[in-house]
C-alpha positions as CSV (number, residue, x, y, z in Angstrom):
1,M,83.3,99.8,112.8
2,I,83.2,101.5,116.2
3,K,85.2,104.4,114.8
4,D,82.6,104.9,112.0
5,I,79.7,104.6,114.4
6,M,81.0,107.1,116.9
7,R,82.2,109.9,114.6
8,D,80.4,112.8,112.9
9,C,81.8,113.9,109.7
10,K,84.7,115.9,111.1
11,I,88.2,114.8,112.0
12,T,89.0,115.8,115.5
13,V,92.3,117.2,116.5
14,L,92.8,117.6,120.2
15,C,95.6,119.9,121.2
16,Y,96.7,119.2,124.7
17,G,99.4,121.6,126.1
18,D,100.3,124.5,128.3
19,S,100.4,128.3,127.9
20,N,101.8,128.0,124.4
21,T,98.8,126.1,123.4
22,Y,96.5,128.5,125.4
23,G,98.0,131.3,123.5
24,Y,99.7,133.4,126.3
25,N,100.9,136.8,125.0
26,P,104.3,137.6,126.4
27,A,103.9,141.3,125.6
28,N,101.0,141.9,128.0
29,G,100.2,138.6,129.9
30,M,96.8,138.3,128.1
31,R,95.7,135.9,125.5
32,Y,96.4,136.1,121.7
33,P,93.2,136.3,119.5
34,E,92.1,133.1,118.0
35,D,93.3,134.0,114.5
36,V,96.9,134.4,116.1
37,R,97.1,131.4,118.2
38,W,98.7,128.3,116.4
39,T,95.6,126.3,117.1
40,G,93.3,128.8,115.5
41,R,95.7,129.1,112.5
42,L,95.9,125.3,112.3
43,Q,92.0,125.2,112.1
44,K,92.0,127.7,109.2
45,L,94.6,125.7,107.4
46,L,92.9,122.4,107.8
47,G,89.5,123.7,106.9
48,E,85.9,122.7,107.8
49,E,86.7,119.0,107.4
50,Y,88.5,119.2,110.7
51,R,87.6,120.2,114.3
52,V,90.6,121.6,116.2
53,I,90.1,121.6,120.0
54,E,92.2,123.9,122.1
55,E,93.1,122.4,125.5
56,G,95.8,124.6,126.7
57,C,96.3,125.5,130.4
58,N,99.0,128.0,131.7
59,G,101.5,126.3,133.9
60,R,100.4,122.7,132.9
61,T,103.0,120.0,133.6
62,T,103.3,116.5,132.3
63,V,102.9,114.5,135.6
64,F,104.4,116.8,138.1
65,D,102.2,118.3,141.0
66,D,102.9,122.0,141.4
67,P,103.2,122.6,145.2
68,I,101.0,125.7,144.9
69,E,98.8,124.9,141.9
70,G,98.5,121.1,142.0
71,W,95.6,121.1,139.6
72,K,98.0,122.0,136.8
73,N,99.3,118.4,136.5
74,G,98.5,117.3,133.0
75,L,97.8,113.7,134.0
76,G,94.8,114.6,136.2
77,Y,92.7,116.2,133.5
78,L,93.7,114.0,130.6
79,R,91.2,111.2,130.9
80,P,88.2,113.6,131.4
81,C,89.3,115.7,128.5
82,L,89.7,112.6,126.1
83,N,86.3,111.4,127.3
84,T,84.7,114.8,126.8
85,H,85.8,115.2,123.2
86,K,85.7,111.6,121.9
87,P,85.9,110.4,119.2
88,V,89.5,111.9,118.9
89,D,91.4,111.1,115.7
90,F,94.6,113.0,116.5
91,V,96.2,114.2,119.7
92,I,98.9,117.0,119.5
93,L,100.7,116.7,122.8
94,M,103.0,119.6,123.7
95,L,104.0,119.6,127.3
96,G,107.3,119.7,129.3
97,S,108.3,123.4,129.4
98,N,106.8,123.9,132.9
99,D,108.5,120.7,134.1
100,L,111.8,122.7,133.8
101,K,110.8,124.9,136.8
102,E,113.3,124.8,139.6
103,V,110.8,123.4,142.1
104,F,110.7,120.1,140.2
105,H,114.4,119.5,139.8
106,A,113.6,117.4,136.8
107,A,116.1,116.0,134.3
108,P,115.1,116.1,130.6
109,E,114.8,112.3,130.4
110,E,112.4,112.4,133.4
111,I,110.3,115.0,131.7
112,A,110.3,112.9,128.5
113,D,109.1,109.9,130.6
114,G,106.4,112.1,132.0
115,A,105.2,112.7,128.5
116,G,105.5,109.1,127.8
117,T,103.1,108.4,130.7
118,L,100.5,110.8,129.1
119,V,100.9,108.9,125.8
120,Q,100.3,105.6,127.5
121,V,97.1,107.0,129.1
122,I,95.9,108.3,125.7
123,Q,96.5,105.0,124.0
124,E,94.9,102.8,126.7
125,F,92.0,105.1,127.6
126,T,90.9,105.8,124.0
127,K,91.2,102.2,123.1
128,A,88.7,101.3,126.0
129,K,86.4,104.3,125.6
130,Q,86.2,105.0,121.8
131,G,87.3,101.7,120.5
132,F,90.4,103.0,118.6
133,V,93.6,104.8,119.4
134,P,94.2,108.2,117.8
135,K,97.3,109.2,116.1
136,I,99.6,111.0,118.6
137,I,101.9,113.7,117.6
138,L,104.4,114.1,120.4
139,V,105.9,117.6,120.3
140,S,109.3,118.3,121.8
141,P,108.8,121.8,123.1
142,P,110.8,124.9,122.0
143,E,113.9,125.6,124.0
144,I,114.0,128.2,126.8
145,G,115.5,131.5,125.6
146,K,119.0,132.8,126.6
147,G,117.3,135.8,128.2
148,I,115.5,133.9,130.9
149,R,117.4,135.9,133.6
150,N,115.6,139.0,132.5
151,S,112.2,137.4,132.3
152,N,109.3,138.0,134.5
153,F,109.3,134.2,135.1
154,Y,112.9,134.2,136.4
155,G,112.8,132.6,139.8
156,S,110.5,129.8,138.7
157,F,113.0,129.0,135.8
158,Y,116.7,129.5,136.2
159,E,119.6,129.4,133.6
160,N,119.9,125.7,134.0
161,A,116.5,125.3,132.2
162,I,118.2,126.5,129.0
163,E,120.5,123.6,128.7
164,R,118.0,121.0,129.9
165,S,115.5,122.3,127.3
166,R,118.1,121.7,124.6
167,E,118.0,118.0,125.5
168,F,114.4,117.7,124.9
169,S,114.6,116.7,121.3
170,R,116.9,113.7,122.0
171,W,114.7,112.4,124.8
172,Y,111.2,113.1,123.3
173,R,112.3,111.3,120.1
174,K,113.1,108.2,122.1
175,T,109.7,108.4,123.9
176,A,108.0,108.8,120.5
177,E,109.8,105.7,119.1
178,K,109.0,103.7,122.2
179,Y,105.3,104.3,122.0
180,G,104.9,104.5,118.3
181,C,104.1,108.3,118.1
182,I,104.7,110.8,115.5
183,F,107.6,112.9,116.6
184,F,107.8,116.6,116.0
185,D,110.7,118.8,117.2
186,A,109.3,122.3,117.7
187,A,112.8,123.7,118.4
188,K,113.7,123.2,114.7
189,Y,111.2,125.8,113.6
190,I,110.5,128.2,116.4
191,K,112.1,130.0,119.4
192,P,110.6,131.8,122.3
193,S,109.9,135.5,122.3
194,V,112.5,138.0,123.4
195,E,109.9,139.5,125.9
196,D,110.1,136.5,128.3
197,S,112.2,133.7,126.7
198,L,109.2,131.3,127.3
199,H,106.3,132.2,125.3
200,L,105.7,132.4,121.5
201,S,105.5,135.4,119.3
202,P,102.8,135.7,116.6
203,E,105.3,134.7,114.0
204,A,106.2,131.5,116.0
205,H,102.6,130.7,116.3
206,R,102.1,131.0,112.6
207,E,105.2,128.9,111.9
208,L,104.1,126.2,114.3
209,A,100.7,126.0,112.8
210,E,102.2,125.6,109.3
211,Q,104.5,122.9,110.2
212,L,102.0,121.0,112.2
213,Y,99.6,121.2,109.3
214,K,102.2,119.4,107.2
215,V,102.6,116.7,109.7
216,L,98.8,116.1,109.8
217,A,98.6,116.1,106.1
218,E,101.3,113.5,105.8
219,N,99.7,111.3,108.5
220,R,96.1,111.4,107.7
């Protein structure tokens, strides 16, 4: 009943992530146009019945405080974000790549646990504030590319991030099972760009949108 009272006629999909949700363009450091970003493509695929909300922030982590840019901790903004956009029907959560930065010294299981903390917050906060829990699609992020040493971001990320990123799928799947989320392994479908070994090409944005569209359609 609460769900029906609170909602308008559109199904809300909140996309909470980092620079690959923001749409960072590795070719020039700017932002891809809306019709290139996976979020914009997903909106087009879903149609007017849905409202896709982009909440991507460059450098955002799961729960780690960056020593220079501490405001990029994904936990700090999550509750205000959920409250702003309620009622939320789906949350697509894709965070963890920035947790691989050398400064955090984080193992893949720790990063997956950080994502699990965010999932718990989503579940508990939405139950209290909107009366129902949205379906959560927990996305295991794409792997770090082999060319990270030649990336502009080398120094923040080192070669050890490659192998740790390959463990994401295993640990994120366990987190999804633990909290009853929908699991999606992005690395099965997309790879980072050759430009910087971190951010997605337009083709990867398109593929990600198409695959997530299928997941949403199957779980509506």
